[in-house]
C-alpha positions in Angstrom: 0.0 0.0 0.0 1.3 3.4 -1.0 1.8 6.1 1.6 -0.9 8.3 0.0 -3.4 5.4 0.4 -2.8 5.5 4.1 -4.7 8.8 4.3 -7.2 8.1 1.5 -8.4 4.9 3.2 -8.3 6.5 6.7 -10.2 9.9 6.5 -10.3 10.3 10.2 -6.5 10.0 10.5 -6.1 12.5 7.7 -8.4 15.0 9.3 -6.7 14.8 12.7 -3.2 15.3 11.0 -4.5 18.2 9.0 -6.0 19.8 12.2 -2.8 19.4 14.1 -0.7 20.9 11.2 -3.1 23.9 11.0 -3.0 24.5 14.7 0.8 24.4 14.8 1.0 26.8 11.8 -1.4 29.2 13.5 0.6 29.2 16.7 3.9 29.7 14.8 2.4 32.6 12.9 2.2 34.8 16.0 5.7 33.8 17.2 7.8 33.9 14.1 8.6 37.2 12.4 6.5 38.3 9.5 9.5 38.6 7.2 13.2 38.3 7.7 15.5 39.4 4.9 19.3 39.2 4.9 21.2 42.4 5.5 21.9 43.8 2.0 22.5 47.5 2.9 26.0 48.2 4.4 25.9 49.8 7.9 26.9 53.5 8.0 28.1 56.0 10.6 27.6 59.7 10.3 30.0 62.4 11.5 28.4 65.9 11.7 29.6 69.3 12.8 29.0 73.0 12.2 31.4 75.9 11.5 29.3 79.0 11.9 29.7 81.6 9.2 32.1 79.6 7.1 31.6 78.9 3.4 31.6 75.4 1.9 35.2 75.7 0.7 36.4 76.8 4.1 34.6 74.0 5.8 36.1 71.5 3.4 39.6 72.8 3.9 39.7 73.4 7.7 37.2 70.8 9.0 36.6 68.1 6.5 40.2 67.4 5.6 41.6 66.8 9.1 38.6 64.5 10.0 38.9 62.5 6.7 42.6 62.0 7.2 42.0 60.5 10.7 38.9 58.5 9.9 40.4 56.9 6.7 41.5 53.4 7.3 39.3 52.6 10.3 38.6 48.8 10.6 36.1 47.2 8.2 35.6 50.5 6.4 34.6 50.3 2.7 34.5 53.9 1.7 33.4 57.3 3.0 31.9 60.5 1.5 31.7 64.0 2.8 29.4 67.0 2.1 30.1 70.6 3.0 27.4 73.2 2.6 27.3 77.0 2.4 25.7 77.3 5.9 28.8 75.8 7.5 27.6 72.3 8.0 29.7 69.2 7.4 28.4 65.6 7.1 30.8 62.7 6.7 29.3 59.3 6.0 31.5 56.2 6.7 30.3 53.0 5.1 31.4 49.6 6.6 31.3 46.1 5.3 28.0 44.0 5.6 27.9 42.1 8.9 30.0 44.6 10.8 28.8 45.3 14.4 27.6 48.9 14.2 28.3 49.6 17.8 31.9 48.6 17.4 32.2 50.7 14.2 30.7 53.7 16.0 33.2 53.4 18.8 36.2 53.1 16.4 35.0 56.1 14.4 34.6 58.1 17.6 38.2 57.3 18.6 39.5 58.6 15.3 37.4 61.8 15.6 38.8 62.5 19.0 42.3 62.3 17.5 41.4 65.0 15.0 39.8 67.4 17.4 42.9 69.4 18.2 43.4 70.3 14.6 39.9 71.7 14.1 39.0 75.4 14.5 38.1 76.7 17.9 34.5 77.3 17.0 34.1 73.8 15.8 35.7 72.4 19.0 33.3 74.5 21.1 30.2 73.2 19.3 31.5 69.6 19.2 31.5 66.8 16.6 28.7 64.3 16.7 29.2 60.6 15.7 26.0 58.6 15.3 24.7 55.4 13.7 22.6 56.2 10.7 20.2 54.8 8.2 20.3 56.4 4.7 16.5 56.2 4.1 13.8 58.2 5.9 11.2 56.0 7.7 8.5 58.6 8.3 7.9 62.3 7.9 5.5 64.1 10.3 4.7 67.7 9.5 3.9 70.2 12.3 1.9 73.2 11.0 -0.6 75.9 12.0 -4.0 75.4 10.4 -5.1 79.0 11.2 -1.6 80.5 10.6 -1.5 82.0 14.1 1.8 80.3 14.9 4.9 81.1 13.0 7.7 78.7 12.0 9.9 79.9 14.9 7.2 79.0 17.5 6.6 75.6 15.8 10.3 74.8 15.7 10.7 75.7 19.4 7.7 73.7 20.4 8.9 70.6 18.5 12.4 70.9 20.0 11.0 71.1 23.6 8.0 68.7 23.5 8.1 66.4 20.5 11.7 65.6 19.4 12.9 64.1 22.7 9.7 62.0 23.0 10.1 60.5 19.6 13.9 59.9 20.0 13.2 57.7 23.1 11.0 55.3 21.2 12.5 51.8 20.6 13.9 51.4 17.0 14.2 55.1 16.3 17.7 56.0 15.4 17.4 59.8 14.9 14.9 62.6 14.7 15.8 65.6 12.5 14.0 68.9 12.2 14.3 70.0 8.6 14.3 73.8 8.3 14.4 74.2 12.1 14.2 77.7 13.6 16.1 77.5 16.9 15.8 80.5 19.2 18.9 82.7 19.2 19.9 86.2 20.2 20.8 88.1 17.0 23.0 91.2 17.2 23.1 93.4 14.2 26.1 95.8 14.0 26.0 99.1 12.2 29.3 99.2 10.1 29.5 103.0 10.2 29.0 103.3 13.9 31.4 100.4 14.6 34.0 102.1 12.5 33.4 105.5 14.2 34.0 103.9 17.6 37.1 102.2 16.2 35.8 98.7 16.9 35.9 95.4 15.0 33.5 92.5 15.0 36.2 90.4 16.8 36.3 92.8 19.7 32.5 92.9 20.0 32.5 89.0 20.0 35.2 88.9 22.7 33.1 91.3 24.9 30.0 89.1 24.4 31.9 85.9 25.4 33.5 87.6 28.4 30.3 89.0 29.9 27.8 86.4 28.9 29.1 83.6 31.2 27.9 81.5 34.1 30.4 81.8 37.0 30.6 80.6 40.6 30.9 83.8 42.6 31.8 82.2 45.9 30.5 82.1 49.5 30.4 84.7 52.2 31.4 83.8 55.8 32.7 80.4 54.8 35.0 79.1 57.6 37.7 79.4 58.5 37.2 83.2 59.0 38.6 85.5 61.7 35.2 87.2 62.5 32.2 85.3 63.6 29.1 85.5 61.4 25.6 84.2 61.9 25.0 83.1 58.4 26.9 81.6 55.4 25.7 83.1 52.2 26.2 82.0 48.6 26.9 84.9 46.2 24.5 84.8 43.2 25.4 86.7 40.0 23.4 87.5 36.9 25.1 84.8 34.9 24.0 84.2 31.3 21.9 86.9 29.7 18.4 86.0 28.4 16.7 89.2 27.2 17.6 91.6 24.4 17.9 94.5 26.9 20.5 92.7 28.9 22.6 92.0 25.8 22.2 95.6 24.7 23.7 96.8 28.0 27.0 94.8 27.4 30.0 97.1 27.6 32.2 96.8 24.5 34.8 99.6 25.1 35.9 102.2 27.7 38.5 105.0 27.6 40.5 107.1 30.0 37.8 109.7 30.2 35.2 107.3 31.5 33.2 107.0 28.3 31.5 103.6 27.9 30.5 102.1 24.6 27.7 99.5 24.7 26.1 97.2 22.2 23.1 99.4 21.8 25.4 102.2 20.7 26.7 100.4 17.7 23.8 98.1 16.7 20.5 96.5 17.7 19.6 93.2 19.5 16.6 91.0 18.8 15.4 87.5 19.3 15.2 85.4 16.1 16.2 82.1 14.6 19.8 80.9 14.5 19.5 79.8 10.8 17.2 80.9 8.0 19.0 78.8 5.3 16.1 76.3 4.8 12.4 76.7 4.8 9.7 74.0 4.6 6.1 74.3 3.6 2.8 72.3 4.0 0.0 73.2 1.6 1.5 76.7 0.8 1.9 77.5 4.5 4.9 77.2 6.8 5.5 73.7 8.1 8.1 71.9 10.1 8.9 68.3 8.9 10.1 65.9 11.6 12.2 63.3 9.7 12.2 59.9 11.5 15.2 57.6 10.8 15.0 54.0 12.1 17.9 52.1 13.6 19.7 49.6 11.4 17.9 46.2 11.6 14.8 47.7 13.3 11.3 46.5 12.3 9.9 49.3 10.2 6.3 48.5 10.8 6.8 48.3 14.6 8.7 51.6 14.6 6.0 53.3 12.5 3.3 52.1 14.8 5.1 53.4 17.9 5.7 56.8 16.3 2.1 57.2 15.2 0.8 56.2 18.6 3.1 58.6 20.4 2.1 61.5 18.0 -1.6 60.7 18.7 -0.9 61.1 22.5 1.1 64.2 22.1 -1.5 65.7 19.8 -4.0 65.8 22.7 -1.8 68.4 24.5 -1.0 70.6 21.5 -1.7 74.3 22.1 -4.3 76.1 20.0 -3.2 76.7 16.4 -0.9 73.7 16.2 -1.6 70.5 14.4 0.3 67.6 12.8 -0.1 65.4 9.8 1.8 62.5 8.2 2.9 63.4 4.7 5.5 60.8 3.8 5.0 57.2 5.0 6.7 54.5 2.8 5.6 51.7 5.3 2.1 51.8 3.9 3.1 49.6 0.9 4.9 47.2 3.3 1.9 46.9 5.6 -0.5 46.2 2.7 1.9 43.6 1.3 2.1 41.8 4.7 -1.7 42.0 5.0 -2.2 40.3 1.6 0.2 37.6 2.6 -1.8 36.9 5.7 -5.0 36.8 3.7 -3.5 34.4 1.2 -2.4 32.1 4.0 -6.0 32.0 5.4 -7.5 31.4 2.0 -5.0 28.5 1.4 -6.0 27.0 4.8 -9.7 27.2 4.0 -9.1 25.5 0.6 -7.2 22.7 2.2 -9.9 22.2 4.9 -12.6 22.2 2.1 -10.7 19.6 0.1 -10.3 17.4 3.2 -14.0 17.7 4.0 -15.2 17.0 0.5 -12.8 14.2 -0.6 -12.1 12.4 2.7 -15.6 11.8 3.9 -18.0 8.9 3.2 -19.2 8.0 -0.3 -22.7 9.4 0.1 -21.4 12.9 0.9 -18.9 12.8 -1.9 -21.5 11.6 -4.3 -23.7 14.6 -3.5 -21.0 17.1 -4.2 -19.2 15.6 -7.2 -21.1 15.4 -10.5 -21.5 11.9 -11.9 -19.1 11.4 -14.8 -18.3 8.3 -16.9 -15.6 6.4 -15.0 -13.5 3.8 -16.7 -12.4 1.2 -14.2 -9.4 -0.8 -15.4 -6.7 -2.6 -13.6 -3.1 -2.6 -14.4 -1.8 -5.1 -16.9 0.5 -6.9 -14.5 -2.1 -7.3 -11.8 -4.8 -8.4 -14.3 -2.6 -11.2 -15.7 -1.4 -12.4 -12.3 -5.0 -12.7 -11.0 -6.1 -14.5 -14.1 -3.3 -17.0 -13.8 -4.2 -17.6 -10.2 -7.9 -18.1 -11.0 -7.1 -20.5 -13.9 -4.7 -22.6 -11.8 -7.2 -22.9 -8.9 -10.0 -24.0 -11.3 -7.7 -26.6 -13.0 -6.6 -27.9 -9.6 -10.2 -28.3 -8.4 -11.3 -29.9 -11.7 -8.4 -32.5 -11.5 -9.4 -33.2 -7.9 -13.0 -33.8 -8.8 -12.0 -35.9 -11.8 -10.0 -38.3 -9.6 -12.9 -38.7 -7.2 -15.3 -39.3 -10.1 -13.0 -41.9 -11.6 -12.8 -43.7 -8.3 -16.6 -43.8 -8.1 -16.9 -44.8 -11.8 -18.9 -41.8 -12.9 -18.1 -39.2 -15.6 -15.8 -36.3 -14.5 -17.4 -33.0 -13.7 -15.8 -29.6 -13.9 -17.3 -28.7 -10.5 -19.5 -26.0 -11.7 -22.7 -27.9 -11.1 -21.9 -28.6 -7.5 -20.9 -24.9 -7.0 -24.1 -23.8 -8.5 -26.0 -26.0 -6.2 -24.3 -24.6 -3.1 -24.7 -21.0 -4.2 -28.0 -19.6 -3.1 -29.7 -16.3 -3.4 -28.8 -15.0 0.0 -25.1 -15.5 -0.6 -25.2 -13.6 -3.9 -27.1 -10.8 -2.2 -24.4 -10.4 0.5 -21.6 -10.4 -2.2 -23.3 -7.8 -4.4 -24.0 -5.6 -1.3 -20.4 -5.9 -0.2 -19.1 -4.9 -3.7 -21.4 -1.9 -3.8 -20.5 -0.7 -0.2 -16.8 -1.0 -1.0 -17.2 1.2 -4.1 -19.4 3.8 -2.5 -17.5 4.1 0.8 -13.8 3.5 0.1 -13.6 4.1 -3.6 -11.9 0.7 -4.2 -11.1 -0.5 -7.7 -13.2 -3.4 -9.1 -11.6 -6.7 -10.0 -10.4 -6.9 -13.6 -12.9 -7.4 -16.3 -12.5 -8.9 -19.8 -12.1 -6.7 -22.8 -15.7 -7.0 -24.0 -17.0 -6.1 -20.5 -17.5 -2.3 -20.2 -19.5 0.2 -18.2 -23.0 1.0 -19.2 -23.9 4.7 -19.0 -21.0 5.4 -16.7 -22.1 2.7 -14.2 -20.0 -0.1 -12.8 -19.9 -3.6 -14.2 -19.2 -6.7 -12.1 -19.2 -10.4 -13.2 -19.8 -13.5 -11.1 -18.3 -16.3 -13.3 -19.5 -19.1 -11.0 -23.2 -18.3 -10.7 -26.3 -18.9 -12.8 -28.1 -16.1 -14.6 -31.5 -16.4 -12.8 -29.9 -16.5 -9.3 -27.7 -13.5 -10.0 -30.6 -11.4 -11.4 -32.7 -12.1 -8.4 -29.9 -11.3 -6.0 -29.1 -8.1 -7.8 -32.7 -6.9 -7.6 -32.7 -7.5 -3.9 -29.3 -5.8 -3.3 -29.6 -2.7 -5.5 -31.8 -0.7 -3.0 -29.2 -1.0 -0.3 -26.2 0.1 -2.5 -27.6 3.6 -3.3 -24.3 5.3 -4.3 -24.1 4.1 -7.9 -25.8 1.5 -10.1 -24.1 -1.8 -10.7 -24.5 -4.2 -13.6 -24.1 -7.7 -12.4 -23.5 -10.5 -15.0 -23.5 -14.3 -14.6 -21.3 -16.7 -16.4 -23.3 -16.9 -19.6 -24.4 -13.3 -19.8 -22.9 -10.8 -22.2 -23.2 -7.0 -22.4 
């Protein structure tokens, strides 16, 4: 018996195995990842810094060159690229081989950057050089805007920096959050060239005065022991520290002379609160908008990160001030989510089809007969099996005939082929049981009929069965009695002398 017949002849076993396989698959679907692809994008590390007021050429010569010389040759590096812009920004992207541990690559790059810091300009050292793991593609873009135009871009940028950026950066899987076209608050001092020249001042002297007087210092403590005089209290000295209003900056002393004349910032210019950079501007439907660009960590699940970001934005949106709203403009994970959804639907459809096939084709014959149209079925046995069975039947008949012949010779009577005695022993009830057994076997298990001779054929698509050792009258009477109990298909039953 073939392996496939094991399940065809045992429908209950096949159903149980199918149910177990289906349950195991459903359980594994919620545990295994939806998709897992090999790493095909090389990991990258970004080095960024700013040189205020410098042109792209100056940044490339004074900042990019020392950093590139030190970073070049770091372990497992493939190549690197640098970009210097006219607003003084520098971005160096270091690409490593596939499979490199990004944490180790970031640490090695950071060590090389520290070696290059003494060679960088003072302004760059003061602002610092950032080394971060990066992903070249944007995962999500959330726009912050004012529907009624009551909030300007400066307010939106400041609100996003204080209340939104840090909340999104803390989410699992988020690598970086960048504000495109950000307007960070800054104190802007505009110098009048004519007045500055009249007071014989330069921009460097004004800048030195600002740095000297806009500092946070520890002024000390009064009556701190050991002291010679006794004091009831020990008091900490508090000074103004860093300035915060335009009026305070305007009162900064820039120059004094022997006559006691004092030159302040308000004498040579004006002070106002504005943005630190106006180099880039973003729009949303022809109005000012602030895009928040979300970058995922290397190897993070994009769908999970996108879900976390949208859920966090929905919570933060409840506390937005009047005149502030957010909208998702760019979301490439929509295509990925729809593709995964279609895969899940396809899996469930395939499961339903398999269950349907099992129910239809592995049940009893009556159910199968109701759902499958009756078609002409040719029932034929294999050539090898047909010849073997014919030889066995012929040999058994010859042996029985020889045995009867010897007994007849001993009694002195004519030999008989044994058919008469067999007919005498065969009654109607025996034939009824045999015909019912053949019909039940065909209707329930779909068994193949015994081989038939070439001239025996099906009539109108029904099955044909021959009893070679029975008389015609007995077979017809038994067939009429057995046909009502068969039910599944009609059977044509022939005796030894009948022909189709």
